[in-house]
TORKOL-4160 file (C-alpha; in steps of 0.2 Angstrom, whole numbers, padded with zeros to 4 digits, m for minus):
397
<pt num="1" X="m0132" Y="m0709" Z="0875"/>
<pt num="2" X="m0142" Y="m0697" Z="0865"/>
<pt num="3" X="m0157" Y="m0703" Z="0854"/>
<pt num="4" X="m0172" Y="m0713" Z="0856"/>
<pt num="5" X="m0173" Y="m0732" Z="0854"/>
<pt num="6" X="m0168" Y="m0741" Z="0843"/>
<pt num="7" X="m0156" Y="m0726" Z="0839"/>
<pt num="8" X="m0141" Y="m0725" Z="0851"/>
<pt num="9" X="m0135" Y="m0708" Z="0843"/>
<pt num="10" X="m0146" Y="m0695" Z="0834"/>
<pt num="11" X="m0154" Y="m0703" Z="0819"/>
<pt num="12" X="m0148" Y="m0687" Z="0809"/>
<pt num="13" X="m0131" Y="m0696" Z="0808"/>
<pt num="14" X="m0138" Y="m0708" Z="0796"/>
<pt num="15" X="m0142" Y="m0694" Z="0784"/>
<pt num="16" X="m0126" Y="m0699" Z="0775"/>
<pt num="17" X="m0120" Y="m0704" Z="0758"/>
<pt num="18" X="m0111" Y="m0720" Z="0764"/>
<pt num="19" X="m0119" Y="m0731" Z="0778"/>
<pt num="20" X="m0112" Y="m0747" Z="0784"/>
<pt num="21" X="m0122" Y="m0762" Z="0790"/>
<pt num="22" X="m0117" Y="m0777" Z="0800"/>
<pt num="23" X="m0127" Y="m0791" Z="0792"/>
<pt num="24" X="m0137" Y="m0804" Z="0800"/>
<pt num="25" X="m0140" Y="m0815" Z="0785"/>
<pt num="26" X="m0127" Y="m0810" Z="0772"/>
<pt num="27" X="m0133" Y="m0807" Z="0755"/>
<pt num="28" X="m0151" Y="m0809" Z="0760"/>
<pt num="29" X="m0149" Y="m0794" Z="0772"/>
<pt num="30" X="m0142" Y="m0784" Z="0757"/>
<pt num="31" X="m0158" Y="m0789" Z="0747"/>
<pt num="32" X="m0169" Y="m0783" Z="0761"/>
<pt num="33" X="m0159" Y="m0767" Z="0763"/>
<pt num="34" X="m0161" Y="m0763" Z="0744"/>
<pt num="35" X="m0180" Y="m0768" Z="0745"/>
<pt num="36" X="m0183" Y="m0756" Z="0760"/>
<pt num="37" X="m0173" Y="m0742" Z="0752"/>
<pt num="38" X="m0178" Y="m0745" Z="0734"/>
<pt num="39" X="m0175" Y="m0730" Z="0723"/>
<pt num="40" X="m0162" Y="m0722" Z="0735"/>
<pt num="41" X="m0148" Y="m0735" Z="0734"/>
<pt num="42" X="m0135" Y="m0729" Z="0721"/>
<pt num="43" X="m0122" Y="m0743" Z="0726"/>
<pt num="44" X="m0121" Y="m0758" Z="0737"/>
<pt num="45" X="m0104" Y="m0766" Z="0741"/>
<pt num="46" X="m0099" Y="m0780" Z="0752"/>
<pt num="47" X="m0081" Y="m0778" Z="0758"/>
<pt num="48" X="m0082" Y="m0793" Z="0770"/>
<pt num="49" X="m0096" Y="m0806" Z="0772"/>
<pt num="50" X="m0101" Y="m0798" Z="0788"/>
<pt num="51" X="m0102" Y="m0780" Z="0781"/>
<pt num="52" X="m0111" Y="m0770" Z="0767"/>
<pt num="53" X="m0109" Y="m0752" Z="0763"/>
<pt num="54" X="m0124" Y="m0743" Z="0754"/>
<pt num="55" X="m0122" Y="m0727" Z="0745"/>
<pt num="56" X="m0138" Y="m0718" Z="0745"/>
<pt num="57" X="m0147" Y="m0702" Z="0742"/>
<pt num="58" X="m0153" Y="m0702" Z="0760"/>
<pt num="59" X="m0159" Y="m0714" Z="0773"/>
<pt num="60" X="m0176" Y="m0713" Z="0780"/>
<pt num="61" X="m0174" Y="m0716" Z="0799"/>
<pt num="62" X="m0192" Y="m0723" Z="0799"/>
<pt num="63" X="m0187" Y="m0737" Z="0787"/>
<pt num="64" X="m0172" Y="m0741" Z="0797"/>
<pt num="65" X="m0182" Y="m0745" Z="0812"/>
<pt num="66" X="m0190" Y="m0760" Z="0802"/>
<pt num="67" X="m0173" Y="m0767" Z="0796"/>
<pt num="68" X="m0173" Y="m0784" Z="0803"/>
<pt num="69" X="m0158" Y="m0792" Z="0794"/>
<pt num="70" X="m0145" Y="m0780" Z="0802"/>
<pt num="71" X="m0136" Y="m0781" Z="0818"/>
<pt num="72" X="m0129" Y="m0763" Z="0818"/>
<pt num="73" X="m0130" Y="m0748" Z="0806"/>
<pt num="74" X="m0116" Y="m0734" Z="0806"/>
<pt num="75" X="m0112" Y="m0720" Z="0795"/>
<pt num="76" X="m0094" Y="m0721" Z="0787"/>
<pt num="77" X="m0085" Y="m0706" Z="0795"/>
<pt num="78" X="m0067" Y="m0709" Z="0790"/>
<pt num="79" X="m0057" Y="m0721" Z="0778"/>
<pt num="80" X="m0039" Y="m0723" Z="0784"/>
<pt num="81" X="m0024" Y="m0727" Z="0773"/>
<pt num="82" X="m0017" Y="m0736" Z="0788"/>
<pt num="83" X="m0022" Y="m0742" Z="0806"/>
<pt num="84" X="m0012" Y="m0727" Z="0813"/>
<pt num="85" X="m0020" Y="m0714" Z="0801"/>
<pt num="86" X="m0029" Y="m0698" Z="0807"/>
<pt num="87" X="m0046" Y="m0702" Z="0815"/>
<pt num="88" X="m0049" Y="m0684" Z="0819"/>
<pt num="89" X="m0067" Y="m0682" Z="0812"/>
<pt num="90" X="m0072" Y="m0698" Z="0820"/>
<pt num="91" X="m0064" Y="m0694" Z="0837"/>
<pt num="92" X="m0072" Y="m0676" Z="0836"/>
<pt num="93" X="m0089" Y="m0685" Z="0834"/>
<pt num="94" X="m0086" Y="m0697" Z="0848"/>
<pt num="95" X="m0081" Y="m0682" Z="0859"/>
<pt num="96" X="m0098" Y="m0674" Z="0857"/>
<pt num="97" X="m0107" Y="m0690" Z="0863"/>
<pt num="98" X="m0095" Y="m0697" Z="0876"/>
<pt num="99" X="m0095" Y="m0690" Z="0894"/>
<pt num="100" X="m0082" Y="m0694" Z="0908"/>
<pt num="101" X="m0082" Y="m0712" Z="0913"/>
<pt num="102" X="m0093" Y="m0717" Z="0898"/>
<pt num="103" X="m0090" Y="m0734" Z="0890"/>
<pt num="104" X="m0084" Y="m0736" Z="0872"/>
<pt num="105" X="m0079" Y="m0750" Z="0861"/>
<pt num="106" X="m0071" Y="m0754" Z="0844"/>
<pt num="107" X="m0079" Y="m0768" Z="0835"/>
<pt num="108" X="m0069" Y="m0775" Z="0820"/>
<pt num="109" X="m0075" Y="m0785" Z="0805"/>
<pt num="110" X="m0061" Y="m0793" Z="0794"/>
<pt num="111" X="m0047" Y="m0783" Z="0804"/>
<pt num="112" X="m0032" Y="m0793" Z="0810"/>
<pt num="113" X="m0027" Y="m0792" Z="0829"/>
<pt num="114" X="m0012" Y="m0781" Z="0826"/>
<pt num="115" X="m0021" Y="m0768" Z="0816"/>
<pt num="116" X="m0035" Y="m0769" Z="0829"/>
<pt num="117" X="m0023" Y="m0764" Z="0843"/>
<pt num="118" X="m0016" Y="m0750" Z="0832"/>
<pt num="119" X="m0033" Y="m0743" Z="0829"/>
<pt num="120" X="m0038" Y="m0744" Z="0848"/>
<pt num="121" X="m0022" Y="m0735" Z="0853"/>
<pt num="122" X="m0024" Y="m0721" Z="0840"/>
<pt num="123" X="m0042" Y="m0719" Z="0846"/>
<pt num="124" X="m0038" Y="m0718" Z="0864"/>
<pt num="125" X="m0024" Y="m0706" Z="0861"/>
<pt num="126" X="m0036" Y="m0695" Z="0851"/>
<pt num="127" X="m0049" Y="m0695" Z="0865"/>
<pt num="128" X="m0036" Y="m0691" Z="0879"/>
<pt num="129" X="m0030" Y="m0677" Z="0869"/>
<pt num="130" X="m0048" Y="m0670" Z="0869"/>
<pt num="131" X="m0048" Y="m0671" Z="0888"/>
<pt num="132" X="m0058" Y="m0687" Z="0889"/>
<pt num="133" X="m0046" Y="m0697" Z="0901"/>
<pt num="134" X="m0058" Y="m0707" Z="0911"/>
<pt num="135" X="m0068" Y="m0715" Z="0897"/>
<pt num="136" X="m0068" Y="m0734" Z="0898"/>
<pt num="137" X="m0063" Y="m0745" Z="0883"/>
<pt num="138" X="m0073" Y="m0761" Z="0883"/>
<pt num="139" X="m0062" Y="m0776" Z="0876"/>
<pt num="140" X="m0075" Y="m0788" Z="0868"/>
<pt num="141" X="m0071" Y="m0806" Z="0865"/>
<pt num="142" X="m0066" Y="m0808" Z="0847"/>
<pt num="143" X="m0064" Y="m0789" Z="0844"/>
<pt num="144" X="m0083" Y="m0787" Z="0842"/>
<pt num="145" X="m0096" Y="m0780" Z="0854"/>
<pt num="146" X="m0112" Y="m0789" Z="0850"/>
<pt num="147" X="m0127" Y="m0777" Z="0848"/>
<pt num="148" X="m0136" Y="m0783" Z="0863"/>
<pt num="149" X="m0120" Y="m0780" Z="0873"/>
<pt num="150" X="m0119" Y="m0762" Z="0866"/>
<pt num="151" X="m0136" Y="m0759" Z="0873"/>
<pt num="152" X="m0133" Y="m0767" Z="0890"/>
<pt num="153" X="m0116" Y="m0759" Z="0893"/>
<pt num="154" X="m0122" Y="m0742" Z="0887"/>
<pt num="155" X="m0107" Y="m0741" Z="0875"/>
<pt num="156" X="m0103" Y="m0729" Z="0861"/>
<pt num="157" X="m0098" Y="m0743" Z="0849"/>
<pt num="158" X="m0087" Y="m0740" Z="0833"/>
<pt num="159" X="m0086" Y="m0752" Z="0819"/>
<pt num="160" X="m0071" Y="m0755" Z="0808"/>
<pt num="161" X="m0069" Y="m0765" Z="0792"/>
<pt num="162" X="m0058" Y="m0766" Z="0777"/>
<pt num="163" X="m0064" Y="m0754" Z="0763"/>
<pt num="164" X="m0056" Y="m0748" Z="0746"/>
<pt num="165" X="m0038" Y="m0753" Z="0752"/>
<pt num="166" X="m0040" Y="m0744" Z="0768"/>
<pt num="167" X="m0050" Y="m0746" Z="0784"/>
<pt num="168" X="m0067" Y="m0738" Z="0786"/>
<pt num="169" X="m0074" Y="m0732" Z="0803"/>
<pt num="170" X="m0090" Y="m0726" Z="0810"/>
<pt num="171" X="m0100" Y="m0725" Z="0826"/>
<pt num="172" X="m0115" Y="m0737" Z="0828"/>
<pt num="173" X="m0130" Y="m0727" Z="0827"/>
<pt num="174" X="m0144" Y="m0740" Z="0827"/>
<pt num="175" X="m0146" Y="m0758" Z="0834"/>
<pt num="176" X="m0162" Y="m0769" Z="0833"/>
<pt num="177" X="m0173" Y="m0773" Z="0847"/>
<pt num="178" X="m0166" Y="m0791" Z="0849"/>
<pt num="179" X="m0175" Y="m0794" Z="0865"/>
<pt num="180" X="m0192" Y="m0792" Z="0858"/>
<pt num="181" X="m0188" Y="m0803" Z="0844"/>
<pt num="182" X="m0181" Y="m0817" Z="0855"/>
<pt num="183" X="m0197" Y="m0815" Z="0866"/>
<pt num="184" X="m0208" Y="m0817" Z="0851"/>
<pt num="185" X="m0199" Y="m0834" Z="0847"/>
<pt num="186" X="m0198" Y="m0841" Z="0864"/>
<pt num="187" X="m0213" Y="m0835" Z="0874"/>
<pt num="188" X="m0227" Y="m0839" Z="0862"/>
<pt num="189" X="m0238" Y="m0853" Z="0867"/>
<pt num="190" X="m0231" Y="m0865" Z="0854"/>
<pt num="191" X="m0213" Y="m0860" Z="0850"/>
<pt num="192" X="m0207" Y="m0876" Z="0840"/>
<pt num="193" X="m0189" Y="m0869" Z="0839"/>
<pt num="194" X="m0183" Y="m0885" Z="0831"/>
<pt num="195" X="m0192" Y="m0881" Z="0815"/>
<pt num="196" X="m0198" Y="m0864" Z="0814"/>
<pt num="197" X="m0190" Y="m0848" Z="0807"/>
<pt num="198" X="m0183" Y="m0836" Z="0819"/>
<pt num="199" X="m0193" Y="m0820" Z="0821"/>
<pt num="200" X="m0179" Y="m0810" Z="0814"/>
<pt num="201" X="m0179" Y="m0820" Z="0798"/>
<pt num="202" X="m0198" Y="m0819" Z="0797"/>
<pt num="203" X="m0197" Y="m0800" Z="0798"/>
<pt num="204" X="m0184" Y="m0800" Z="0785"/>
<pt num="205" X="m0195" Y="m0810" Z="0773"/>
<pt num="206" X="m0210" Y="m0799" Z="0776"/>
<pt num="207" X="m0199" Y="m0784" Z="0772"/>
<pt num="208" X="m0195" Y="m0792" Z="0756"/>
<pt num="209" X="m0214" Y="m0793" Z="0752"/>
<pt num="210" X="m0216" Y="m0774" Z="0752"/>
<pt num="211" X="m0232" Y="m0774" Z="0761"/>
<pt num="212" X="m0240" Y="m0759" Z="0770"/>
<pt num="213" X="m0251" Y="m0759" Z="0785"/>
<pt num="214" X="m0269" Y="m0765" Z="0781"/>
<pt num="215" X="m0264" Y="m0776" Z="0766"/>
<pt num="216" X="m0266" Y="m0795" Z="0766"/>
<pt num="217" X="m0252" Y="m0808" Z="0767"/>
<pt num="218" X="m0255" Y="m0826" Z="0764"/>
<pt num="219" X="m0244" Y="m0840" Z="0771"/>
<pt num="220" X="m0250" Y="m0856" Z="0763"/>
<pt num="221" X="m0238" Y="m0867" Z="0773"/>
<pt num="222" X="m0240" Y="m0858" Z="0789"/>
<pt num="223" X="m0235" Y="m0872" Z="0802"/>
<pt num="224" X="m0236" Y="m0864" Z="0819"/>
<pt num="225" X="m0238" Y="m0847" Z="0812"/>
<pt num="226" X="m0221" Y="m0838" Z="0814"/>
<pt num="227" X="m0222" Y="m0828" Z="0799"/>
<pt num="228" X="m0240" Y="m0823" Z="0802"/>
<pt num="229" X="m0236" Y="m0818" Z="0820"/>
<pt num="230" X="m0224" Y="m0805" Z="0814"/>
<pt num="231" X="m0236" Y="m0800" Z="0800"/>
<pt num="232" X="m0250" Y="m0797" Z="0813"/>
<pt num="233" X="m0238" Y="m0786" Z="0823"/>
<pt num="234" X="m0236" Y="m0774" Z="0809"/>
<pt num="235" X="m0255" Y="m0773" Z="0806"/>
<pt num="236" X="m0256" Y="m0784" Z="0791"/>
<pt num="237" X="m0272" Y="m0794" Z="0788"/>
<pt num="238" X="m0266" Y="m0813" Z="0789"/>
<pt num="239" X="m0272" Y="m0828" Z="0780"/>
<pt num="240" X="m0264" Y="m0845" Z="0783"/>
<pt num="241" X="m0266" Y="m0863" Z="0777"/>
<pt num="242" X="m0258" Y="m0879" Z="0782"/>
<pt num="243" X="m0262" Y="m0897" Z="0777"/>
<pt num="244" X="m0261" Y="m0903" Z="0795"/>
<pt num="245" X="m0275" Y="m0899" Z="0807"/>
<pt num="246" X="m0264" Y="m0899" Z="0822"/>
<pt num="247" X="m0253" Y="m0885" Z="0814"/>
<pt num="248" X="m0269" Y="m0875" Z="0811"/>
<pt num="249" X="m0273" Y="m0876" Z="0829"/>
<pt num="250" X="m0256" Y="m0871" Z="0834"/>
<pt num="251" X="m0255" Y="m0856" Z="0823"/>
<pt num="252" X="m0272" Y="m0850" Z="0829"/>
<pt num="253" X="m0266" Y="m0851" Z="0847"/>
<pt num="254" X="m0250" Y="m0841" Z="0843"/>
<pt num="255" X="m0259" Y="m0828" Z="0833"/>
<pt num="256" X="m0271" Y="m0825" Z="0847"/>
<pt num="257" X="m0257" Y="m0824" Z="0859"/>
<pt num="258" X="m0249" Y="m0811" Z="0848"/>
<pt num="259" X="m0264" Y="m0799" Z="0849"/>
<pt num="260" X="m0267" Y="m0803" Z="0867"/>
<pt num="261" X="m0284" Y="m0810" Z="0865"/>
<pt num="262" X="m0295" Y="m0825" Z="0862"/>
<pt num="263" X="m0304" Y="m0820" Z="0846"/>
<pt num="264" X="m0297" Y="m0823" Z="0828"/>
<pt num="265" X="m0296" Y="m0804" Z="0825"/>
<pt num="266" X="m0286" Y="m0799" Z="0810"/>
<pt num="267" X="m0282" Y="m0817" Z="0804"/>
<pt num="268" X="m0290" Y="m0832" Z="0796"/>
<pt num="269" X="m0281" Y="m0849" Z="0798"/>
<pt num="270" X="m0288" Y="m0864" Z="0789"/>
<pt num="271" X="m0284" Y="m0882" Z="0784"/>
<pt num="272" X="m0280" Y="m0883" Z="0766"/>
<pt num="273" X="m0269" Y="m0888" Z="0752"/>
<pt num="274" X="m0257" Y="m0874" Z="0745"/>
<pt num="275" X="m0259" Y="m0881" Z="0728"/>
<pt num="276" X="m0277" Y="m0877" Z="0727"/>
<pt num="277" X="m0276" Y="m0858" Z="0732"/>
<pt num="278" X="m0288" Y="m0852" Z="0718"/>
<pt num="279" X="m0302" Y="m0863" Z="0724"/>
<pt num="280" X="m0299" Y="m0860" Z="0742"/>
<pt num="281" X="m0298" Y="m0841" Z="0740"/>
<pt num="282" X="m0313" Y="m0842" Z="0728"/>
<pt num="283" X="m0304" Y="m0832" Z="0715"/>
<pt num="284" X="m0299" Y="m0817" Z="0726"/>
<pt num="285" X="m0281" Y="m0812" Z="0726"/>
<pt num="286" X="m0269" Y="m0807" Z="0740"/>
<pt num="287" X="m0256" Y="m0793" Z="0741"/>
<pt num="288" X="m0241" Y="m0804" Z="0745"/>
<pt num="289" X="m0237" Y="m0822" Z="0749"/>
<pt num="290" X="m0223" Y="m0826" Z="0761"/>
<pt num="291" X="m0219" Y="m0844" Z="0765"/>
<pt num="292" X="m0207" Y="m0858" Z="0769"/>
<pt num="293" X="m0214" Y="m0875" Z="0763"/>
<pt num="294" X="m0198" Y="m0885" Z="0768"/>
<pt num="295" X="m0206" Y="m0903" Z="0766"/>
<pt num="296" X="m0191" Y="m0913" Z="0771"/>
<pt num="297" X="m0189" Y="m0926" Z="0784"/>
<pt num="298" X="m0179" Y="m0923" Z="0799"/>
<pt num="299" X="m0160" Y="m0926" Z="0796"/>
<pt num="300" X="m0149" Y="m0932" Z="0810"/>
<pt num="301" X="m0133" Y="m0931" Z="0800"/>
<pt num="302" X="m0127" Y="m0925" Z="0783"/>
<pt num="303" X="m0134" Y="m0937" Z="0769"/>
<pt num="304" X="m0125" Y="m0943" Z="0754"/>
<pt num="305" X="m0127" Y="m0932" Z="0739"/>
<pt num="306" X="m0138" Y="m0945" Z="0730"/>
<pt num="307" X="m0149" Y="m0945" Z="0745"/>
<pt num="308" X="m0151" Y="m0926" Z="0746"/>
<pt num="309" X="m0155" Y="m0926" Z="0727"/>
<pt num="310" X="m0168" Y="m0938" Z="0730"/>
<pt num="311" X="m0176" Y="m0929" Z="0744"/>
<pt num="312" X="m0176" Y="m0913" Z="0734"/>
<pt num="313" X="m0184" Y="m0921" Z="0719"/>
<pt num="314" X="m0198" Y="m0928" Z="0730"/>
<pt num="315" X="m0202" Y="m0911" Z="0737"/>
<pt num="316" X="m0199" Y="m0901" Z="0720"/>
<pt num="317" X="m0216" Y="m0907" Z="0713"/>
<pt num="318" X="m0226" Y="m0899" Z="0728"/>
<pt num="319" X="m0215" Y="m0883" Z="0728"/>
<pt num="320" X="m0218" Y="m0881" Z="0709"/>
<pt num="321" X="m0237" Y="m0885" Z="0710"/>
<pt num="322" X="m0239" Y="m0873" Z="0724"/>
<pt num="323" X="m0229" Y="m0859" Z="0716"/>
<pt num="324" X="m0241" Y="m0861" Z="0701"/>
<pt num="325" X="m0255" Y="m0859" Z="0713"/>
<pt num="326" X="m0247" Y="m0844" Z="0721"/>
<pt num="327" X="m0245" Y="m0836" Z="0704"/>
<pt num="328" X="m0263" Y="m0837" Z="0701"/>
<pt num="329" X="m0267" Y="m0829" Z="0717"/>
<pt num="330" X="m0256" Y="m0814" Z="0718"/>
<pt num="331" X="m0261" Y="m0796" Z="0715"/>
<pt num="332" X="m0253" Y="m0788" Z="0699"/>
<pt num="333" X="m0241" Y="m0778" Z="0710"/>
<pt num="334" X="m0239" Y="m0791" Z="0723"/>
<pt num="335" X="m0223" Y="m0802" Z="0728"/>
<pt num="336" X="m0221" Y="m0820" Z="0732"/>
<pt num="337" X="m0207" Y="m0824" Z="0744"/>
<pt num="338" X="m0203" Y="m0842" Z="0745"/>
<pt num="339" X="m0189" Y="m0851" Z="0756"/>
<pt num="340" X="m0181" Y="m0866" Z="0749"/>
<pt num="341" X="m0170" Y="m0879" Z="0758"/>
<pt num="342" X="m0151" Y="m0881" Z="0755"/>
<pt num="343" X="m0145" Y="m0898" Z="0760"/>
<pt num="344" X="m0126" Y="m0900" Z="0765"/>
<pt num="345" X="m0120" Y="m0917" Z="0761"/>
<pt num="346" X="m0106" Y="m0928" Z="0768"/>
<pt num="347" X="m0098" Y="m0927" Z="0751"/>
<pt num="348" X="m0095" Y="m0908" Z="0753"/>
<pt num="349" X="m0109" Y="m0904" Z="0741"/>
<pt num="350" X="m0124" Y="m0892" Z="0743"/>
<pt num="351" X="m0141" Y="m0898" Z="0735"/>
<pt num="352" X="m0155" Y="m0885" Z="0733"/>
<pt num="353" X="m0171" Y="m0884" Z="0725"/>
<pt num="354" X="m0174" Y="m0873" Z="0709"/>
<pt num="355" X="m0190" Y="m0863" Z="0706"/>
<pt num="356" X="m0193" Y="m0857" Z="0688"/>
<pt num="357" X="m0205" Y="m0843" Z="0689"/>
<pt num="358" X="m0203" Y="m0838" Z="0671"/>
<pt num="359" X="m0214" Y="m0852" Z="0665"/>
<pt num="360" X="m0228" Y="m0845" Z="0676"/>
<pt num="361" X="m0226" Y="m0827" Z="0670"/>
<pt num="362" X="m0216" Y="m0822" Z="0685"/>
<pt num="363" X="m0200" Y="m0812" Z="0686"/>
<pt num="364" X="m0186" Y="m0811" Z="0699"/>
<pt num="365" X="m0187" Y="m0796" Z="0710"/>
<pt num="366" X="m0172" Y="m0785" Z="0707"/>
<pt num="367" X="m0172" Y="m0769" Z="0719"/>
<pt num="368" X="m0158" Y="m0757" Z="0717"/>
<pt num="369" X="m0142" Y="m0758" Z="0707"/>
<pt num="370" X="m0135" Y="m0775" Z="0713"/>
<pt num="371" X="m0142" Y="m0788" Z="0702"/>
<pt num="372" X="m0146" Y="m0803" Z="0714"/>
<pt num="373" X="m0144" Y="m0821" Z="0708"/>
<pt num="374" X="m0158" Y="m0832" Z="0715"/>
<pt num="375" X="m0160" Y="m0841" Z="0726"/>
<pt num="376" X="m0152" Y="m0829" Z="0738"/>
<pt num="377" X="m0142" Y="m0839" Z="0751"/>
<pt num="378" X="m0143" Y="m0835" Z="0770"/>
<pt num="379" X="m0127" Y="m0834" Z="0779"/>
<pt num="380" X="m0123" Y="m0837" Z="0798"/>
<pt num="381" X="m0137" Y="m0849" Z="0801"/>
<pt num="382" X="m0137" Y="m0860" Z="0817"/>
<pt num="383" X="m0145" Y="m0874" Z="0808"/>
<pt num="384" X="m0134" Y="m0889" Z="0804"/>
<pt num="385" X="m0137" Y="m0898" Z="0788"/>
<pt num="386" X="m0152" Y="m0890" Z="0780"/>
<pt num="387" X="m0149" Y="m0872" Z="0777"/>
<pt num="388" X="m0160" Y="m0859" Z="0768"/>
<pt num="389" X="m0161" Y="m0849" Z="0752"/>
<pt num="390" X="m0174" Y="m0837" Z="0746"/>
<pt num="391" X="m0183" Y="m0833" Z="0730"/>
<pt num="392" X="m0193" Y="m0817" Z="0728"/>
<pt num="393" X="m0205" Y="m0816" Z="0712"/>
<pt num="394" X="m0217" Y="m0803" Z="0706"/>
<pt num="395" X="m0228" Y="m0802" Z="0691"/>
<pt num="396" X="m0222" Y="m0793" Z="0676"/>
<pt num="397" X="m0227" Y="m0775" Z="0673"/>
């Protein structure tokens, strides 16, 4: 394969008008992409729940490296009228990067089995007609080769999905470094996997903050420090609060591990109440606030809707008081990223918490042409009965 990690093919292939993204978090990933590419996205579409297509004025490969909410990125090379349509431009491109005995795969999203088989047959015929008779087709379970397997098998992966009444195809150019994200979540001294955000989600939330290296991020409900660990890795100055002394000690230990040292260099973690930020910060303001308060008891089963509503009401006062405190502590061009719980009930309902930033002089963050409705839900979470949704606020101009 040509290209430097995390690019599997030359990153110049991403200098395209239409780029497909395989989403890790559904609409939240689309919000993240629009935030990272703000100003260059002309159109964003979601032909399936797993796939988004962005029409841009040009993608910056440097930005793509930090895209946490994506499993794969691929330029749209052809759009076929039917599964047996002409794949010529795509096969020509594949031929440039396939050698004899190379692995390749076709990953389908929202494509039926019969259409998948026809696409594979047409692709194989095209490759053989170009003299590539010994290339090996990998047949992934569920017709999708996961991004980690793309790396370990050294495969030239092609994504396919329904698009504008036809089928779009393009080669996977980039996948994230999933191994380092997994290590960040499991190898730190105090992992707490049962309650903590995943490192991938923490990176996504930080991308929504718009922070640059050297700026300051505050997590006023820092827990064991998942968000701040990822922030420290991107050279941000980290402030953390938690009302529980034990969590403060855990966060400090995890952040020291992240920098490979024993001193509190680049971060300050304290015991404190998120509702009292102006007093704790002594009137100084931070560049961004990224946090997940949660504030719910552990649930062992789906509750009744009435129970879920009572739980949300109990936590809403703390959320809203903390948001007011955050609004008083953010720089004029900063952002506030807050995760709220979504409880699935035994009655088939979803109960979530509503944050009204307007009463505090905050507006909803709206990057790009989409128009996002908040809170933005996460898709494909492994959590059971308490899901997540995200608000992003910023002060008015």
